[in-house]
C-alpha positions as a printed Julia matrix, in Angstrom:
171×3 Matrix{Float64}:
  32.22  109.78   65.17
  34.14  112.46   67.04
  37.33  111.7    65.02
  35.42  111.97   61.76
  34.16  115.39   62.63
  37.72  116.48   63.51
  39.01  115.07   60.22
  36.23  116.85   58.37
  37.13  120.1    60.11
  40.81  119.67   59.21
  39.9   119.04   55.56
  37.65  122.1    55.52
  40.37  124.29   57.08
  42.94  123.06   54.54
  40.62  123.98   51.67
  40.08  127.43   53.19
  43.82  127.86   53.62
  44.44  126.97   49.95
  41.78  129.46   48.86
  43.37  132.18   51.01
  46.83  131.37   49.62
  45.46  131.75   46.08
  43.95  135.13   47.0
  47.24  136.2    48.55
  49.17  135.22   45.41
  46.67  137.08   43.22
  47.11  140.24   45.33
  50.9   139.92   45.19
  50.8   139.53   41.41
  48.52  142.56   41.11
  50.89  144.62   43.26
  53.89  143.51   41.2
  52.12  144.37   37.95
  51.18  147.83   39.25
  54.74  148.44   40.39
  56.16  147.37   37.03
  53.74  149.67   35.19
  54.88  152.57   37.39
  58.55  151.72   36.86
  58.09  151.54   33.1
  56.33  154.92   33.1
  59.13  156.51   35.13
  61.81  154.97   32.91
  60.0   156.09   29.75
  59.63  159.63   31.14
  63.35  159.75   31.92
  64.31  158.28   28.57
  65.79  155.14   30.1
  65.69  151.64   28.68
  66.23  148.19   30.1
  69.9   148.32   29.15
  70.39  151.46   31.27
  68.77  149.81   34.26
  70.78  146.63   33.82
  74.01  148.62   33.49
  73.21  150.53   36.67
  72.39  147.35   38.55
  75.57  145.67   37.33
  77.75  148.6    38.37
  76.13  148.68   41.82
  76.1   144.94   42.46
  77.58  145.41   45.95
  74.49  147.42   46.89
  72.29  144.58   45.7
  73.99  142.25   48.16
  73.08  144.58   51.04
  69.31  144.32   50.63
  67.17  143.11   53.5
  66.1   139.46   53.7
  62.61  140.38   52.52
  64.1   141.83   49.31
  66.88  139.31   48.81
  65.07  137.23   46.17
  64.31  140.36   44.16
  67.89  141.54   44.53
  69.28  138.17   43.43
  66.97  138.11   40.42
  68.0   141.63   39.38
  71.65  140.75   39.91
  71.43  137.65   37.72
  69.56  139.59   35.01
  72.18  142.33   35.22
  75.01  139.82   34.8
  73.39  138.21   31.77
  72.54  141.54   30.13
  75.96  143.03   30.95
  77.66  140.35   28.86
  75.49  141.17   25.82
  75.78  144.98   26.02
  78.03  146.72   23.51
  80.93  148.74   24.95
  79.25  152.03   24.05
  76.29  151.26   26.31
  78.39  150.1    29.24
  79.41  153.67   30.0
  82.76  155.12   30.97
  84.87  153.42   33.57
  85.0   155.36   36.8
  88.44  155.5    38.43
  88.66  154.32   42.01
  89.06  157.02   44.62
  92.08  156.7    46.88
  91.4   156.45   50.6
  92.02  159.51   52.71
  95.17  159.35   54.83
  94.71  158.43   58.46
  94.88  161.11   61.12
  98.2   161.24   62.98
  98.34  159.46   66.31
  97.89  161.52   69.43
 101.1   162.77   70.99
 102.05  162.27   74.62
 100.9   165.78   75.51
  97.35  165.1    74.33
  97.3   161.78   76.16
  97.88  163.62   79.43
  94.44  165.2    79.19
  92.77  162.23   80.87
  90.1   162.27   83.55
  91.38  163.6    86.86
  92.41  161.08   89.48
  90.13  160.75   92.48
  91.19  162.5    95.64
  93.44  160.63   98.02
  90.76  161.19  100.68
  88.04  159.58   98.56
  86.18  156.87  100.45
  87.3   158.07  103.87
  84.43  158.53  106.34
  83.89  162.12  107.48
  82.17  162.93  110.78
  78.56  164.13  110.69
  78.24  167.9   110.49
  74.44  168.3   110.38
  71.66  166.2   111.91
  67.92  166.76  111.42
  66.44  168.26  114.62
  63.38  165.95  114.72
  64.59  162.9   112.77
  68.03  161.76  114.0
  68.34  159.2   111.2
  68.76  162.07  108.7
  72.28  163.43  108.79
  74.8   165.04  106.42
  78.57  165.4   106.55
  78.63  168.64  104.59
  80.09  166.92  101.52
  78.38  166.03   98.27
  74.93  167.07   97.16
  72.98  169.03   99.77
  69.92  167.1   101.0
  66.48  168.64  100.64
  65.94  168.81  104.38
  69.13  170.89  104.78
  67.98  173.25  102.04
  64.59  173.59  103.76
  66.21  174.37  107.12
  68.55  176.86  105.46
  65.64  178.59  103.73
  63.81  178.79  107.07
  66.95  180.18  108.73
  67.18  177.28  111.19
  70.3   175.48  109.88
  72.26  176.37  113.04
  69.9   174.13  115.04
  70.99  171.13  112.91
  74.75  171.65  113.52
  76.31  168.8   115.46
  78.8   170.03  118.11
  82.39  168.84  117.5
  83.97  166.77  120.22
């Protein structure tokens, strides 16, 4: 009896899923219809017809290929419509041919003098250990060689006027 109740639940869920899919399709169709009505109103206001739209789509077919995956079916449909309509359009409606624009010449390569302006080489003393110059008076683990960024404890001692106490005597 337990399997029957599971089967009954599965059947019920499938029916609900089909009903939801029908609602989804109805909403999609409504959205499409509203969009088409808006497009037609805009085209009518601008004095454009279907032939103008098809001509534009045919001349910009490379842009149709760059649509996102969500729009690809719409783009393919418009592209196929544009191809069919383009064949039937008279020459007068196809518009003037636009000449291709030549590419701009490339910039000249950098000369040897400009290549010399590279990042400076590291010092020959880089990586060499330097003896400790300052050591914290109360915490001997804190020390500083006097190179690089000044630690906060050195700045605090300097502000208090007690940096001389932290100096390590040279041997």
